[in-house]
C-alpha positions, 0 to 999 in steps of 0.5 A, a space after each residue: 500499499 502507498 505512504 501513509 495519509 495519516 496527517 492528510 490536511 483535510 477538511 471534513 465534510 459532513 456527506 449524507 447518507 445517499 441510497 446506493 446504486 445496485 450493481 447494474 446502474 450506469 450513470 454516464 452523466 453529462 460527460 457522455 461517458 464511454 466504458 472502455 474496462 471493467 469487471 462485474 465480478 460475475 463468475 466464481 473463483 480468482 479474479 480474472 488473470 486477464 485483467 488482474 495481476 497480484 502485486 507481491 513485490 514490497 512483501 519482504 519490506 512491509 511496502 515501506 510502511 511497515 504494513 503486518 500481511 503477507 500478499 499472497 498469489 493465486 490463494 483463494 482464502 485471499 482473493 476470490 469472486 462468489 459469482 457476484 462480488 470480488 473479496 480481498 480477505 485478510 486472514 491470521 495465518 502464519 506464513 512461517 516460511 517469512 515470518 509473517 502473521 498475517 495474509 491478505 490480497 493486493 490486485 493490479 490492472 498494471 499492464 492490463 488496465 492503464 489508462 490517461 484521464 477518464 472516469 474511474 468507477 468502483 462500488 464497495 464495502 471496506 472491510 473493519 476491525 481495528 488495525 485494517 487498512 484497505 484502499 482503491 488508488 492508482 499508480 503510475 504505469 511507467 514513473 514518468 518523472 521518477 520514483 514516489 512522490 515524483 509521478 504521482 499517487 491518486 487515492 480514491 479511497 482509503 479507510 483505517 478501521 480505528 476511525 470507522 465513520 470516515 473515509 480519506 479521499 488524498 493525491 501526493 505528488 512531489 511538491 505534496 506528500 506526507 513526507 513535508 506534511 503538504 499532502 492535499 486530500 479531504 476526509 469524509 464522514 460516511 458511518 455506514 462505509 462498512 456495512 453497506 456498498 458505496 461508489 467510490 469515484 474520480 473524474 480526472 482531465 487535464 486540469 483536475 481530478 474530482 473525487 466522488 462517493 455516491 455521486 456526489 463531488 467531495 474534493 477536488 484537486 486542480 492542475 496548478 500549470 506549475 510542473 510535474 512536482 505539482 502535477 505530475 497526472 499527466 500520464 498512464 495510471 492503473 488501478 489498486 485494491 487491496 487490504 492492508 494490516 497495520 502499518 504506520 497508518 492502518 496500525 497506529 492503534 495497534 490490530 485486534 485480532 478478533 476481526 480476522 477474517 476481514 475482507 473488502 467486497 467489490 461490486 466491480 469496477 468500471 472505467 469510462 473515457 
């Protein structure tokens, strides 16, 4: 998972509860969006390998965030589809070979779904419990301006279990990131995000990134025109879905082992341009 955003400079806004749409609803609004990539998870078994990769490269290093999980490859206990939904599940499970006490899943579309601009929409219910850290987010596919944070990061949704009533939306760039205490984002009051599905989305073009929860705009990050240090978002990005355990943000108040298994459940992923 991404570097911790625990010190996000935010304006906290009360987001009124909105009845979420069921799976087959599509909102193309005034932009006349065209669907270019999707997964409805209406099949059983492991995630479709023509669309998803398993990301495990950072396992040995806790992904730079002191995370406690070991991400697995092709293990149904951590990632599976049940004919309606994708489940990404964190388990209390000792990895004897590597010394980790938890397993989970981290999926990416890199090389199979990479986009410059568009509308990215994910309908999901967050994992819950103290110590859990689910996220829906994006990273650059080629790192045009260098490694993190120079090439940017788009956090469509983050949730930490010890703050159960909130969703976080954030961007990271060379100028705006947590290592400088300058990251930019919002924290939204969403008391039912762990029990109800919500649609998390961005609309991204050359001038701005708009963030939405259940079709309500909650945050905008604008292109300042000051170059890639502030706006590296002129290159292709790919999507990441994962559930971390502990870490420098998710584990601030420790991990409650009674919560496991804890799953983020995803209804669909849709990308429009």
